[in-house]
C-alpha positions, 0 to 999 in steps of 0.5 A: 527535501522529499520529492516523492514519496510511496504510500501502500495501502491496503483499503483499511482504515489502518492503512489510512492513518498515514495518510494525514502524516503524508499529506503535512509531509508532502504539502511542507516538501511540495513532494509527489505522492505515489499511492500504491494497492498489491494485489497478493497472488492467489494461491495455486490450490485455490486457483484449482478448487472452482476456477469460474468463481475464483475468477469472477470473485478476483476480477470484481475485488481488482475492480473495487481496488482500482476504484478505490486507489483512483479515489484516493488519488483524485482526493489528493489531486483535488487538494492540489497534490500531484499524486499518481495509484498504482496497483500491482500483483505480487508478493507485497514486501517485494511489489512495494521496493520494486514500485520505490524503484520504479518511481525512484521515490525518496521516502516510503510511508506507512502503517503498521498493522502491529500484528503480534505472536500467532498473528505475526507468524500468519500474516508476517510483517510487511513493514519489518520485510520492507524496513529491512531490506529497503534503501529508501527511508521509511516512515511507519506509524503504528496503526491503533486497533480501530478495524474497520 
């Protein structure tokens, strides 16, 4: 059925809510997993405020993200899955779609944070934007409101 599945994550428990479904599906299909975390570019005005402080904080965050996604990759590999960890910088929906194309995935599986009202206006809906722009099937799980 599916030979490769892209799983965008953001380090939150909400984004990880999709993992049990992905694991079951990947096991049934013997699919390769592509675990993705996207680092959003910093706004230009932020870089002008305190460049040295900003750079050290960004480097630390980048390291934490890489450690997180590589840790997940190792957990999946230890359970017998073929898994690849990818960390990219860019606008989240654009980057998800680019990685989906680059990796030639056949399914994108992600959790939706389910923002509504002003939060949706401020944060946008990554799942909604991916849905409207992808040609790849999309599995979206509405994650419950349990926060880290």
